[in-house]
N, C-alpha and C positions, 0 to 999 in steps of 0.2 A: 662519485655518488649517483650521478644521473643514470649510469648503467645499472647500478644496484636498484635504484628506484624502478626502472623499466622492468628489470628481471623479476622483482617482487610483485609488481603490478600484473605482469603477464601470468605468473603462477597463480595469483589470486583470481585473475579472470578465468583461467582454465578451470579452477574449482567451481566457480559460480556458473559458468556456461555449461559445464557438464551436467550440473543439476538442472539448470534452466531448460536444457534441451530434453530432459527426460521426465520431468514432473509436469502433469497436466495443468492447464490454466485453473487457478483457484483450487489447485489439487493437493494442498498440504495444510497441515495445522500450524498456524502461527503460535498458538498457545497449546502445546501438547498436553499440559496438565488439565486445562479446561476443555480440551477438544474443540477449540475455536478455530474455524477455518478462515481462509483468506478470501472472504466474499468480495472485499473491495477490489481485488485484482480484476475480476471479470467486469466490474463497473468501469474502472479506469480504462481497461483494454477496449471495451465497447465504445467509449468516447473517443479513444485514439483511432480506432478503426474507422469510425464515422468521419473523423477529420481526414484520414488518409484517402478514403474512398469518395467522400462527398464535399470536402472543403469545409468552410466555416471555421477558420483557424482561430479567430479571436475569442469565440464563445463555445466552450465545451457543451455537448449535448449528450443526453442519455435517453434512449428509447423515445426520441422525438421531442423531449422537453429540455429546457436549459438545465445544465448541471453546474451550478455556481457555488457548491458547498466548499470547493477547494479551488485555488488558483490553478492555472493550466500548464505549468512548466513540464510536469511529468507527461501529461497528455500530448503536449507539443513534441516532446522528445520521442515518445513511443510512436506517435503518428508519423513523424518524419522517417523514423527507422522502418516502419511498416510500409510507407510509401515507396521507399527505395528498395527494400529487400523482400517485400511481400508480406501478406498478413498471416503470420504464424507465431507460435509461442516465442521462439528465440528472438526474432526482430523486435517484438513488443517489449521484451525484457532486457534487451541488449544495452540501452542507455543507462539503466540503473546498475547493471553489472559492471559496466565500464567505470562509472563514477565511483562505485564502492571499491573497485580494484585499485584505482588511483589513490583513494583514501588510505587503503592498506599500505601502499607505497610511501605515503607521507608519514604514516605512523612508524614505519620502519626507519625512515630518516630521522624522525624525532628521537626515538630511543637510541639510535646509533650515535647521534651527535651528543646526547647526554652521557652515555656510558661507552658502548662499543657496538660493533656490527652484530655481535652475538645477541646483545640485548634487543637490537632492532629485529633480528630474525625471530626471537622469542615473541616479541610483541605482535609481529605479523602472524605468526602461527596461532597465537591465542585468539586473534580476531577471526581468522579464517575458519577456525574450528568452533567458533561460538555458534550455538544453534540459531539465535535470533539473526545474527549477521548472515549465516548460511542460507536461511529461508528468505528474509526480507531483502537481502542484497541480490537475490536472483529472481525477484518477482517484479511485476509491473505495478508497484505500489509506492506511495510517497515516502515511506519511512526510511528506506535505504538511501534514496536520493537526498533527503533532508540531512541525514547524518553525514553523508559524504561532503555536503556543503559546510556543515558545522566544522568538520575536520579541516577542510581547506582554509576556512577563516581562522581557526586556531593556529594552524601551522604558519600562516602569514604573520600572526602576532608573535609566535615563538621565534621565527627567523629575524624579525625586526620589531622588538617590543616598543620601539619609539614610533613605528609607522612612518618613518621619515622617507623611505624610498617610495617611488611611484608604484613599483611592483607590489610592495607590501600593502600600501594604502588601497590601491585598486583591487588587489587580490582579496583583501579582507572585505571591502565594500561590495564587490561583485558577488562574492560567495554568500554574504548575508542577503543581498537582494535576491539571489537565486533561491535561497532557503525560504524567503518570504513568498516568492512566486511558486514555491512548491507546496507550502502548507500554511500560508497566511500568518497568523500571530505566533504559530509554533516556530516560525523562522526568526523570531526576534531574540531568543536567548543569547546568541553570540554578542549582541549589543549589550545585554545585561552583564555578560561575562567580561566584556571590555570595560564597562563602567566599574565593576567590582575590582578588576585587576588594577585599574587606575588608582583606586582607593587603597589597595592593599600592597601593591608592589613597591620595591625600593624606588626612591625618587629618581635615581640615575638609570633605572631600568623600566621606565614607563613613558608613554607618550604624553605630550603636553595636553592640557585641557582643550585647547583649540583643535589639536589633531584628533582628539576623541570626538568632538562635536562634528568635525569635518567628515570623519569616517561614518558616523551615524547619519548625517545629512545625505551623503552620497548613497548610502545603502537604501534609504527610503526613497530618494529621488529616482534611483534606477528601477525600483519596484513599482513606483506609483502609477505609471501610465496605464497599465492594464486595469488597475482598480478604478482610476478616473474614467476610463472608457466604459466600464460596466455600470458605474454610477450614472453616467450620462445617458447611456443607451438602454440599459435594462435595470434602471434604478429600483423600481418596486420589487422585482423578483430578487435582485442582488441583495437588497437590504434585508428582505425576509429570510432567504435561504442561507446566505453567507454569514450575516451578523446575528440575526435573531435566533435562527435554528442551530447553525453549526457552532458559532462561538459562544453565544450566551446560553443556548439550550443545552449543548453537550459539554461545554467547558465550565461555565460559571453556574449552570443550573443543576438540576438533579435528574439526569437521564436514566433510563432503565439500564441496569447493570447485567453483565454476563456472569458475575460472581458476587456472592453475598459476604465475602471475606472482608475483614477490616482493611482499610486502605494500606496501612504500613505492612500488615501481614501479607497481603496479596503480593506486593512488590518484593518483599524480602524472600518469600517462598519461591516466587517465580524466578528470581535471580539465582537462587541456590539450586533450583531444580534444573534450569536450562543450561547452567554452566558452573558446576561446583568447583572445577579446576581454577577458572579465572577468579571466582569469588574467594577461594581459599588463598590463592597467591596474592591477591590484592590486599586481603586482611593481613597476611604475614608481612607484606611490604609497607603497611601503613606506618609503623614506627620509623622506618628509613625516610619516608616521605616527610614526616613531621620533623625529623632532625634537620632535613634540608630547609624546611619551612622556617624553623627557628633561626637558621642562618640567613634568612631573607633571600633565598635563592629564587631568582625570577621564574625559571621554569617550574619550580615546585609551586610557587604562588599561582601561576597560570593554571596548572593542573588542578589545584584545589578549587579554584574559581570555576573551572570547566566541569568539575564533578558537582560542585555545590549548587549552581544555578539549575541544572536539570533535575536535581533532587527536590529543590523547592518547587519547580514547575510540576513535577509528578505529584507532590503532596497537595498542591493547590488545584490542579485540574481535576474536576469532579469525576469524570468518566474514567474507569479503570481499564487499562489496556496494556497488555504485556509489551506491545511495541514501543511504549513510552520509555522502556528501559534501554532501548538501542543506543540513544545518545551517550549513555554511560560506558558502553563497551570500549570505545577507543581510548579514553583517558585511563580507565581501569587497566587496560592492557599495557599502557606505557608505565603506569605505576608498578604493576606486577613484574614487568621485565627490567625496569631501570632502577628500582629502589628496594628490591627485595634482598634478602641475605645472600642469594646466589648471583647477584648482579656484578660482583667484583670480578676482575679479570681472572682471578684464580679459579673461579667456578664457572667461567663463561660457557665452556662446552657442556657443562651439566645442565644449565638452564635451557639451552637449545634442545638437548636430548629430552628433557622433561616435557617441553612444549610439543616436540615432535611425537613423543609417545602418547600425549594427550590427544593429538589430532588422530592418530591411527586407532586409538581406543574408541574414540567417539564414532569414527567411520565404521568400525567393526560392530558397533552396537546401535544401529540406526533406530531401533524400536524404542530406545530409552528416551526420556524427555530431553536429556542432554546430548543425545546422539545426533550425528549429521548423516543424512541419507543421500545416496546417489541412485536409488532404485527408480525404475521406470514405473509410471502409473499415476493414479489419482485417488484421493480419498472420497471424491464425489461419485457415488454409485450411479447417479442419474446421468452423469456427463456422457458416458459411452452410448447410452440409449439415445440421447439427444443428437449426438454426432452421427449415429447411424441413421436416424430420421433425416437429418440434414442432407446426407448423401443420397437420399431418395430424390432430391431436387424437385420437391413438390412446391407449387406456388400457392397452395392453400395456407391460410393463417393457422398457426399452431397455438393452442391454448394449453399452457403447461400448468397443471393444477398441483398445488402444494409448495411451490418455490423451494423445493429441497435440492435444487441444483446450485444454490448460491449465485444465481444470476449468470451462470455459465452460458446458457442458451442465448443471452443477449449479445454475446460476442461472435455468434455464428451467422453465416450468410442465409438466414431464413427470410422468406418473403414477408412475413408479418408475425410478430410474436406478442402474445399477451400472457400474463400470469393470472392464476386464479387461486383463491383461498376459500375453503369451506369454513366460514366464520361470520357471525353477525356483524362484526366491525373489527377494525384494526386494534391491537392491544394499545393501551394508553401509552402515549409517548413514542409510538412507532413511527409516526410521520408528523413533522411539525408544519409542513406546508399545507394549505387548504386544498389538497388535491381532489377531495370529493366535490367541492363546489366548482372546480375547473373541469370536472369530468375525467380527470386522469385516473381516479379511482371510481368505479361504478359498482352498484349492486347488480345482481343477476337480472332483476326486473328492468333496470335502466338499460343494461346491455341488450336485452331482448327487444327493447323499444328504441334502440340507438338511432335509426334513421330519422325519427321524429325529434329526438333530443339533441342530436349533434349540432344543429345551428345554434342552439342556446349555449352549449359548451364552447363552441368556437368563438362566440362573442365574448364569453368570460375570459378565454385565453388571450384574446386580443387586448382586453383590459389590462392584462399582465404583461403585454408586450410580445406575445407569441402568436403569430398569425399562421396557424397550422392545425390540422385535425389529427396529425400523426400520433400525438401522445394520448388521445382520448381512448379510454378503455384499456390502458396499460395494465391495470390491476382490476380484477373483477372479484367481488365478494359474494359468494353464495351462502345464504344464511343457514342452509341445511342440505342434506343429501337430496331431498326432493327438489330444491332450487337448482342444484347442480344438474340433475337429470332433466329438468325442464329446460335448462340452458342448452344442453346437448341436443335435445329434440328441436329447439328453436333455431339451431345453427348447423344444419346438415352439410353446409359447405366448408365448415371448419374442421381441423384435426385436433384431437385432444390426447394428451399424455397424462394419465391419471394413476396415482398410487393404487395398488391392489386393494387396500383397505377401504377405498372410496369407489370401488367398482360399481358402475351404474347398472341398473336392471334393464333399462331400455337400450337395445342394440340395433333396432331395425333401420336406423338412419345411417349407420356407419359400419364399415368393415372392422372386425375386431382382431387385433394382433396381441397375443400373449407375450409378455416380456418378464424378465426377472424382477419381481416386486412391483410391476406396473402393468397397465393395459393401455395399448395404443389404439385409439379409435380414428380410423382413416375415413375421410369423406369418400363416398362412392363416386363423387364427381371430382376427379383429379385435375389439377391445373398445373401445367409445366412452369418451372421457375427458370428464368434466364441464368446462365452461368455467370459466376462472379470471378473474374480473372484474378489470379494471385491471392485468393482467399480460401484457406482450407477449412473443411468441416472438422478436421481432427485436431482440435486444440486440447483434447483431454489426454492424448497419448495412451489410450487404452485399447484393449482388444475388441473387435466387433462382436456384438452379441445378437444382432438382429439381421436375419437373412434379407439381403437387398434384392429388390426386383429388377 
């Protein structure tokens, strides 16, 4: 079975790496129905690149400021990979792809041990062909890594439901700790699943209460040191960003939504749209699962607990995000493969053929919401423009107006990057941290007067535990088109990339380069940028559209 595990994991890894190598950074839709892109990938990648190139491994940074909204395990893994293999898309994504591929191997073993190797192959095919798994398992984002750790924890419990062996106990606890260090409170559901399983499982097929408590204590103890460090060293920032903004604001509060659909309807529709095959097979297999549940089958009880806790979490977590459905994919694949009417040995070859046909059908129709794509490119139209600008190797600061690149530019070796918006203020709920008082967010007037104001903002940043001027002016708000043009005139040494709809009238201070949908204003005083060894400008995997000098 170990050879089978390795074979399945290698095949799953090949699928994920093929996609990872061809799709640009933040270059795909996580939610194809809502056209929601993977903005977070550029953010995590930028933090990992900073660690790989500048150090500071204990505290993630983004554009010069602390980035404590999530724990750092993903950033650590991507940063180590980039440090060894170079800064490019594939090294940044490799740790997530490896973890998700191993998780597919564990799901294969689970279904194979319950029924047959054919059921295991079916479960693996269903996962690999799932749109969410295909996208999130091949990106530098927390969701794929989180679910891989969920799967490892559940497999440890499946193999040893008493958690008596050291391997099972430490495997479960280390997996939960890794999940917590990946996504904070979102890493706790395996402990809730263990508690529910202890209540619902047959007495002879469950761990003792002491063993449950030990597993929980070990999980929390393994994860605790990083949280303790941040509380001790960056307590004020950590309490505000991690707990008040991220957990309470986006989880328990009422954050701005990307969709106005009903909570239940949003998730039901997204599940059916992104994988109708898995959804249908799981529904058909439900009676078989519940027959086993009535027999008090321990694997069936564990699967129901594994499905139930994420469903409760999805219903309770206020922010709607299609990625929250990813934890349901592995248990649903096991249910579909091992408990459906085709799971018996008599129909074993048919269920493998059905899952294989579903994989090829999805690959043949990548444009559909349920399709899986291996095409080269990116959905970020601005990304190739920024990459081409990066290859000019200019040392001038770039002010990117519009933020329509989904933070892609933050992961490139630019000398200095600022973002700009033409808006009187940020939309309500857009930022929970007081970035305006710190000077991280500035008005155009403040930016034009920055030499005088910078000492004030540096002192405020010190009060928050950050002794640096680097994040000052990361985002600039121009209240009107006139404010934008005044900012351009006041900064002749800066370069600007501006959408065509915001084309400035004043051009005397800059050289104008016309681009598709944008205009590039280059300072007439070019400053050379030192080369960044092992760090590519081409993270978007698109064709060059800007003639290089």
